C-alpha positions as CSV (number, residue, x, y, z in Angstrom):
1,X,46.5,-182.1,19.3
2,X,47.3,-179.0,17.4
3,X,48.6,-175.9,19.3
4,X,45.5,-173.8,18.4
5,X,43.3,-176.5,19.8
6,X,45.3,-176.6,23.0
7,X,45.1,-172.8,23.4
8,X,41.3,-172.9,22.8
9,X,40.9,-175.8,25.3
10,X,43.0,-173.9,27.9
11,X,40.9,-170.7,27.4
12,X,37.7,-172.8,27.8
13,X,39.0,-174.3,31.1
14,X,39.9,-170.9,32.4
15,X,36.5,-169.6,31.4
16,X,34.7,-172.5,33.3
17,X,37.0,-172.1,36.3
18,X,36.6,-168.3,36.4
19,X,40.3,-167.5,35.9
20,X,41.6,-164.5,33.9
21,X,43.8,-164.9,30.7
22,X,46.5,-162.2,30.6
23,X,47.2,-160.9,27.1
24,X,50.1,-158.8,25.9
25,X,49.3,-155.4,24.5
26,X,51.1,-153.4,21.9
27,X,52.9,-150.1,23.0
28,X,54.1,-147.8,20.3
29,X,57.5,-146.4,21.1
30,X,58.3,-144.4,17.9
31,X,56.6,-143.1,14.7
32,X,57.8,-142.3,11.2
33,X,57.4,-138.7,10.1
34,X,54.4,-139.8,7.9
35,X,52.5,-141.1,10.9
36,X,53.2,-144.8,10.4
37,X,54.4,-146.6,13.5
38,X,58.1,-147.3,13.5
39,X,58.9,-149.2,16.8
40,X,56.6,-151.1,19.2
41,X,56.8,-153.6,21.9
42,X,54.2,-156.1,23.1
43,X,54.1,-156.1,26.9
44,X,52.2,-158.2,29.4
45,X,50.3,-156.5,32.3
46,X,53.2,-157.4,34.7
47,X,55.7,-155.5,32.5
48,X,57.3,-158.5,30.8
49,X,58.1,-158.0,27.1
50,X,56.8,-160.5,24.6
51,X,58.5,-159.1,21.5
52,X,59.7,-156.0,19.7
53,X,58.8,-155.0,16.1
54,X,60.2,-152.5,13.7
55,X,58.4,-151.2,10.5
56,X,59.4,-149.4,7.3
57,X,57.6,-146.1,6.7
58,X,55.2,-147.8,4.3
59,X,53.9,-150.2,7.0
60,X,55.9,-153.3,6.0
61,X,57.4,-155.0,8.9
62,X,61.2,-154.7,9.1
63,X,62.1,-157.0,12.0
64,X,60.7,-159.0,14.8
65,X,62.6,-160.0,18.0
66,X,61.0,-162.3,20.6
67,X,61.8,-161.7,24.3
68,X,62.0,-163.7,27.5
69,X,62.8,-162.3,30.9
70,X,63.3,-158.9,29.2
71,X,66.0,-160.2,26.9
72,X,66.0,-161.1,23.2
73,X,65.3,-164.9,23.1
74,X,64.2,-167.0,20.2
75,X,64.1,-166.7,16.5
76,X,65.0,-163.3,15.0
77,X,63.7,-162.2,11.6
78,X,64.4,-159.2,9.3
79,X,62.5,-158.5,6.1
80,X,63.4,-156.3,3.1
81,X,61.2,-153.3,2.1
82,X,59.4,-155.7,-0.3
83,X,58.5,-158.1,2.4
84,X,61.1,-160.8,1.6
85,X,63.2,-162.4,4.3
86,X,66.6,-160.6,4.6
87,X,68.0,-162.3,7.8
88,X,67.1,-165.2,10.1
89,X,68.9,-165.9,13.3
90,X,68.5,-166.8,16.9
91,X,69.0,-165.2,20.3
92,X,69.7,-167.1,23.5
93,X,69.2,-165.0,26.6
94,X,70.1,-161.8,24.8
95,X,73.1,-163.2,22.9
96,X,73.4,-164.3,19.3
97,X,73.6,-168.0,19.2
98,X,73.8,-170.7,16.4
99,X,73.3,-170.2,12.7
100,X,72.4,-166.8,11.2
101,X,71.6,-166.5,7.5
102,X,71.6,-163.4,5.4
103,X,69.6,-163.2,2.1
104,X,69.7,-161.1,-1.1
105,X,66.4,-159.6,-2.3
106,X,66.1,-162.4,-4.8
107,X,65.9,-164.8,-1.8
108,X,69.3,-166.3,-2.5
109,X,71.7,-166.8,0.4
110,X,74.2,-164.0,0.8
111,X,76.0,-165.2,3.9
112,X,75.9,-167.9,6.5
113,X,77.3,-167.1,10.0
114,X,77.6,-168.9,13.3
115,X,77.6,-167.4,16.8
116,X,78.2,-168.6,20.4
117,X,77.7,-166.3,23.4
118,X,77.4,-163.4,21.0
119,X,80.8,-163.8,19.3
120,X,81.5,-165.4,15.9
121,X,82.6,-169.0,15.8
122,X,83.4,-171.6,13.2
123,X,83.3,-171.2,9.4
124,X,81.5,-168.3,7.8
125,X,80.6,-168.3,4.1
126,X,79.4,-165.7,1.7
127,X,78.1,-165.7,-1.9
128,X,77.8,-163.3,-4.8
129,X,74.5,-162.5,-6.4
130,X,75.1,-165.2,-9.1
131,X,75.6,-167.9,-6.4
132,X,79.4,-168.0,-6.8
133,X,81.2,-168.2,-3.4
134,X,82.4,-164.7,-2.3
135,X,84.3,-165.4,0.9
136,X,85.1,-167.8,3.7
137,X,86.2,-166.7,7.2
138,X,87.2,-168.8,10.2
139,X,86.9,-168.2,13.9
140,X,88.0,-170.2,17.0
141,X,85.8,-170.8,20.0
142,X,86.9,-167.5,21.5
143,X,85.8,-165.5,18.5
144,X,89.3,-164.8,17.2
145,X,90.0,-165.0,13.5
146,X,92.0,-168.1,12.6
147,X,93.2,-170.0,9.6
148,X,93.4,-168.7,6.0
149,X,90.5,-166.3,5.0
150,X,89.7,-166.2,1.3
151,X,87.7,-164.0,-1.1
152,X,86.7,-164.7,-4.7
153,X,85.7,-162.6,-7.6
154,X,82.2,-163.2,-9.0
155,X,83.8,-165.1,-11.9
156,X,85.1,-167.7,-9.4
157,X,88.7,-166.6,-9.5
158,X,90.5,-166.2,-6.2
159,X,90.6,-162.5,-5.1
160,X,92.3,-162.5,-1.7
161,X,94.1,-164.7,0.8
162,X,94.5,-163.6,4.4
163,X,96.5,-165.5,7.0
164,X,96.9,-163.8,10.3
165,X,96.6,-160.3,8.8
166,X,93.3,-159.3,10.3
167,X,94.4,-155.8,11.3
168,X,90.8,-154.5,11.0
169,X,89.7,-156.9,13.7
170,X,92.1,-155.4,16.3
171,X,92.6,-158.7,18.0
172,X,95.0,-159.1,20.9
173,X,97.5,-161.8,20.4
174,X,98.6,-164.1,23.2
175,X,101.4,-166.6,23.5
176,X,99.3,-169.4,22.1
177,X,98.4,-167.6,18.9
178,X,100.6,-167.6,15.8
179,X,102.0,-164.2,15.0
180,X,103.4,-164.7,11.5
181,X,101.1,-164.5,8.4
182,X,100.6,-163.2,4.9
183,X,98.2,-161.2,2.8
184,X,97.8,-161.8,-1.0
185,X,95.5,-160.1,-3.5
186,X,94.7,-161.2,-7.0
187,X,93.2,-159.7,-10.2
188,X,90.1,-161.1,-12.0
189,X,92.4,-163.1,-14.3
190,X,94.2,-164.6,-11.2
191,X,97.4,-162.7,-11.5
192,X,98.8,-161.7,-8.2
193,X,98.7,-157.9,-7.3
194,X,100.0,-157.8,-3.7
195,X,102.0,-160.0,-1.5
196,X,102.7,-158.9,2.1
197,X,104.3,-160.5,5.1
198,X,102.2,-160.0,8.3
199,X,103.1,-159.9,12.0
200,X,100.6,-159.8,14.8
201,X,97.7,-159.1,12.6
202,X,99.2,-156.2,10.6
203,X,101.2,-155.9,7.3
204,X,104.8,-155.8,8.4
205,X,108.0,-157.0,6.8
206,X,108.7,-157.6,3.1
207,X,106.1,-156.9,0.4
208,X,105.8,-157.0,-3.4
209,X,103.4,-155.2,-5.7
210,X,102.6,-156.2,-9.3
211,X,101.3,-154.6,-12.4
212,X,97.6,-155.4,-13.0
213,X,96.7,-157.4,-16.0
214,X,93.4,-157.9,-17.8
215,X,93.8,-161.2,-19.6
216,X,91.5,-164.2,-19.7
217,X,90.9,-165.9,-16.4
218,X,93.3,-168.8,-15.7
219,X,93.3,-170.2,-12.2
220,X,96.3,-172.5,-12.6
221,X,99.0,-172.0,-10.0
222,X,101.6,-171.4,-12.6
223,X,99.6,-168.7,-14.4
224,X,98.6,-166.9,-11.1
225,X,102.3,-166.5,-10.1
226,X,103.4,-165.0,-13.4
227,X,102.9,-161.3,-12.8
228,X,105.1,-158.3,-13.7
229,X,106.8,-156.9,-10.6
230,X,106.0,-153.2,-10.0
231,X,107.5,-152.5,-6.5
232,X,109.2,-154.3,-3.6
233,X,110.2,-153.2,-0.2
234,X,109.2,-153.6,3.5
235,X,106.7,-152.2,5.9
236,X,108.0,-150.8,9.2
237,X,107.4,-152.1,12.7
238,X,104.1,-150.8,14.0
239,X,105.2,-151.2,17.6
240,X,108.0,-148.8,17.0
241,X,105.6,-146.2,15.6
242,X,106.9,-146.9,12.0
243,X,104.1,-148.5,10.0
244,X,104.9,-147.1,6.6
245,X,105.9,-148.7,3.4
246,X,109.6,-148.4,2.5
247,X,110.1,-149.3,-1.1
248,X,113.5,-150.7,-2.1
249,X,113.0,-151.0,-5.8
250,X,110.5,-149.8,-8.6
251,X,110.3,-151.6,-12.0
252,X,109.0,-150.9,-15.4
253,X,106.5,-153.4,-17.0
254,X,109.4,-154.8,-19.1
255,X,111.2,-155.7,-15.9
256,X,113.9,-153.0,-16.0
257,X,114.5,-151.2,-12.8
258,X,113.4,-147.5,-12.4
259,X,114.5,-146.7,-8.9
260,X,116.6,-148.5,-6.3
261,X,116.6,-147.5,-2.6
262,X,119.2,-148.7,-0.2
263,X,118.9,-148.5,3.6
264,X,121.2,-148.8,6.6
265,X,120.1,-150.4,9.9
266,X,120.2,-147.8,12.6
267,X,118.2,-149.4,15.5
268,X,116.0,-152.3,16.4
269,X,113.1,-150.1,15.3
270,X,114.0,-149.1,11.8
271,X,116.3,-148.2,8.9
272,X,117.4,-144.9,7.4
273,X,118.0,-144.4,3.6
274,X,121.6,-144.4,2.5
275,X,121.4,-144.2,-1.3
276,X,118.7,-143.6,-4.0
277,X,119.5,-144.4,-7.6
278,X,117.4,-143.8,-10.8
279,X,117.9,-145.7,-14.0
280,X,116.8,-145.5,-17.6
281,X,115.3,-148.4,-19.6
282,X,118.8,-149.6,-20.5
283,X,119.9,-149.8,-16.9
284,X,122.1,-146.7,-17.1
285,X,122.3,-144.5,-14.0
286,X,120.4,-141.2,-14.4
287,X,120.5,-139.7,-10.9
288,X,121.9,-140.7,-7.6
289,X,121.4,-139.4,-4.0
290,X,123.9,-140.4,-1.4
291,X,122.8,-139.5,2.1
292,X,125.5,-137.9,4.3
293,X,125.4,-137.0,8.0
294,X,127.4,-133.8,7.8
295,X,125.8,-131.6,10.4
296,X,123.8,-131.6,13.6
297,X,120.5,-131.7,11.8
298,X,120.9,-135.1,10.3
299,X,120.9,-136.3,6.7
300,X,122.2,-133.9,4.1
301,X,122.0,-134.1,0.4
302,X,119.8,-133.7,-2.7
303,X,116.6,-135.5,-3.8
304,X,114.8,-135.8,-7.2
305,X,111.3,-136.6,-8.4
306,X,110.2,-138.1,-11.7
307,X,107.7,-136.3,-13.9
308,X,104.2,-137.7,-13.8
309,X,103.8,-140.5,-16.3
310,X,107.5,-140.7,-16.9
311,X,110.2,-143.1,-15.7
312,X,113.3,-141.1,-16.8
313,X,112.3,-137.4,-16.9
314,X,112.7,-135.4,-13.7
315,X,110.3,-132.6,-12.7
316,X,111.5,-131.9,-9.1
317,X,114.6,-131.6,-7.1
318,X,115.5,-130.3,-3.6
319,X,118.3,-129.9,-1.2
320,X,117.4,-131.2,2.2
321,X,118.4,-131.9,5.8
322,X,117.1,-134.9,7.7
323,X,115.5,-136.4,4.6
324,X,112.4,-134.2,5.0
325,X,113.3,-130.6,5.7
326,X,114.4,-128.5,2.7
327,X,117.5,-126.4,3.4
328,X,120.6,-125.1,1.5
329,X,120.9,-124.1,-2.2
330,X,120.6,-125.9,-5.5
331,X,123.8,-125.0,-7.4
332,X,122.5,-126.4,-10.7
333,X,119.5,-127.7,-12.4
334,X,119.0,-131.4,-13.1
335,X,115.5,-131.3,-14.4
336,X,115.0,-133.2,-17.7
337,X,112.0,-131.6,-19.4
338,X,111.0,-130.7,-23.0
339,X,110.7,-127.0,-21.9
340,X,113.9,-125.2,-21.2
341,X,114.4,-122.6,-18.4
342,X,118.0,-121.6,-19.0
343,X,117.4,-117.8,-18.5
344,X,116.5,-118.1,-14.8
345,X,118.0,-121.4,-13.5
346,X,120.5,-120.5,-10.8
347,X,119.8,-116.8,-10.9
348,X,118.1,-116.8,-7.5
349,X,118.7,-118.8,-4.3
350,X,116.6,-122.0,-4.5
351,X,116.1,-124.9,-2.2
352,X,113.2,-126.6,-4.0
353,X,112.6,-126.6,-7.8
354,X,109.7,-128.3,-9.5
355,X,107.3,-128.4,-12.5
356,X,103.7,-129.1,-11.6
357,X,101.8,-131.8,-13.7
358,X,99.9,-130.1,-16.5
359,X,101.7,-126.7,-15.9
360,X,104.3,-125.0,-18.0
361,X,105.9,-122.8,-15.2
362,X,109.0,-123.6,-13.3
363,X,108.5,-123.1,-9.5
364,X,111.3,-122.4,-7.0
365,X,111.2,-122.1,-3.2
366,X,113.9,-120.8,-1.0
367,X,114.1,-122.2,2.5
368,X,116.4,-121.3,5.4
369,X,116.7,-121.7,9.1
370,X,115.0,-118.9,11.1
371,X,117.2,-116.6,13.0
372,X,114.6,-114.0,14.0
373,X,114.6,-113.9,17.9
374,X,110.9,-112.7,17.8
375,X,109.8,-116.0,16.1
376,X,108.7,-118.9,18.3
377,X,109.8,-121.4,15.7
378,X,113.5,-122.3,15.1
379,X,113.9,-124.6,12.1
380,X,113.8,-124.6,8.3
381,X,111.1,-122.2,7.0
382,X,109.9,-121.0,3.6
383,X,111.2,-117.5,2.8
384,X,110.6,-116.9,-0.9
385,X,108.6,-118.5,-3.7
386,X,109.1,-117.7,-7.4
387,X,107.9,-119.0,-10.8
388,X,109.2,-118.6,-14.3
389,X,107.9,-118.9,-17.8
390,X,109.8,-121.3,-20.1
391,X,112.3,-120.0,-22.6
392,X,109.7,-120.6,-25.4
393,X,107.4,-118.0,-23.7
394,X,110.1,-115.4,-23.1
395,X,111.7,-117.0,-20.0
396,X,110.8,-114.1,-17.7
397,X,109.8,-114.3,-14.1
398,X,106.0,-115.1,-13.6
399,X,105.6,-114.5,-9.9
400,X,107.5,-113.7,-6.7
401,X,106.3,-113.6,-3.1
402,X,107.9,-113.4,0.4
403,X,107.1,-115.3,3.6
404,X,107.8,-114.7,7.3
405,X,106.5,-114.8,10.9
406,X,106.0,-118.6,11.0
407,X,103.6,-120.3,13.4
408,X,104.9,-122.5,16.3
409,X,104.6,-125.5,13.9
410,X,106.8,-123.8,11.3
411,X,104.1,-122.8,8.9
412,X,105.2,-119.5,7.2
413,X,102.8,-116.6,6.5
414,X,102.8,-114.3,3.6
415,X,104.8,-111.2,4.5
416,X,105.8,-108.3,2.2
417,X,105.3,-107.7,-1.6
418,X,103.7,-110.4,-3.8
419,X,103.8,-109.7,-7.6
420,X,102.8,-111.5,-10.8
421,X,103.9,-110.7,-14.4
422,X,102.5,-111.3,-17.9
423,X,104.9,-113.3,-20.2
424,X,105.8,-110.0,-21.8
425,X,107.3,-108.8,-18.6
426,X,104.5,-106.3,-17.8
427,X,103.4,-106.3,-14.2
428,X,100.0,-108.0,-13.7
429,X,99.5,-107.1,-10.0
430,X,101.3,-106.0,-6.9
431,X,99.9,-107.0,-3.5
432,X,101.2,-106.3,0.0
433,X,100.8,-108.8,3.0
434,X,101.4,-108.4,6.7
435,X,101.3,-111.5,8.8
436,X,99.3,-113.4,6.2
437,X,96.7,-110.7,5.5
438,X,96.5,-108.1,2.7
439,X,97.3,-104.7,4.1
440,X,98.1,-101.4,2.4
441,X,98.0,-100.5,-1.3
442,X,97.0,-103.2,-3.8
443,X,97.3,-102.8,-7.6
444,X,96.2,-104.7,-10.7
445,X,97.1,-104.0,-14.4
446,X,96.0,-105.2,-17.8
447,X,98.3,-106.6,-20.4
448,X,99.2,-103.1,-21.7
449,X,100.3,-102.0,-18.3
450,X,97.2,-99.8,-17.6
451,X,96.2,-99.7,-14.0
452,X,92.7,-101.3,-13.6
453,X,92.3,-101.8,-9.9
454,X,93.6,-99.8,-6.9
455,X,92.4,-100.4,-3.4
456,X,93.6,-100.0,0.1
457,X,93.1,-102.9,2.5
458,X,93.5,-103.2,6.3
459,X,93.4,-106.9,6.8
460,X,90.8,-109.6,6.7
461,X,87.2,-108.6,7.5
462,X,88.1,-104.9,7.7
463,X,87.1,-102.0,5.5
464,X,88.4,-101.8,1.9
465,X,88.9,-98.5,0.2
466,X,88.4,-98.7,-3.6
467,X,90.1,-96.0,-5.7
468,X,88.2,-95.1,-8.9
469,X,90.3,-95.1,-12.0
470,X,90.2,-91.8,-14.0
471,X,88.7,-92.2,-17.5
472,X,91.1,-91.6,-20.4
């Protein structure tokens, strides 16, 4: 006998016997702003919930969850805004259980997932819009990631391999779980892009990066491994608070080395740099930094930086202490740039010297250790910044500003006179700062030297006095 016939027969018996059939009634819990119901539950007179429904603001049902004993129980369904099924799964006493399937709007399967006691188990599979497999994940009975996870490009070429590098899952490893693993990523033509060692779910240990290629797809093992090496090095120990990449070598696409970094082992938790060398395309040494521990502040020496888009021209240099803090003086210039700055190199004390990408000016900074007893910070601070026009534009100073009164963290504030000049040497403006705010007389001039603006300021958000220029 069909279910509808059984229900009708039961209702007839109740009617003849004088019993009462209790029916669930809908209760609206939330409305959309346009007045369409958004959330409702169906409840029996005794308060037991039969199901919960959600709707889009155009009245199409979004999802339906059956209940039993006030917990989600039974088949769950979600629909798209067009009324197509988007997800089907099942709850067992409030927990996800069994197979869950996710669909694209074209009704094709997007992913197949499995749950037990509300946590993922078994093999999960995903698919691209075109039906090509997109990923496969694996879980043990406890819900922990296991095995080799894989992803594919929509052309069927392997995109990623992940073995025990599930850092985004934040799993806790016990003595029974393997701690070593790897992470590899591939381009659409199957050439390897990244190759990392992993430890306890995170990238740690040796790594290699490769140049990306855009050739025809070739999934043969020999083809996938033939990539041009870009960088190699190691990732520090996360448990030691050092989870950063430490490159040991950089390469050009032709295989020649650009930069080599050497390290010395200082403790169980890390390494310190001992030497950095830069090379031209023929393997000849261009620059070299040798780290020396000559004072109480740690490493002492000079560092260099390559120009943007170049592997042999240098656009930055600095003297430093402890590998990070600038200090001391640059006694010469090692920048290799088309523009020359011979008129001003070495004329002023400089700790940092650089040319910004896309800019013509040469910038210099002078740092020193603070010796002012009124300052709460005692360490290397920025004192003066300057910039210069290249020799081709006259080679004069372009700007000069002074700093002081650092914060507790060592951040200097503008203090004193700040000036800018035109390439001709004519003063462009002269500003005065006190503790980071403009205070006092402020002047601006045109390219002929004529005063155009004169105002008196008293700090941020305070009255400004504008002085009218007399007409000539």
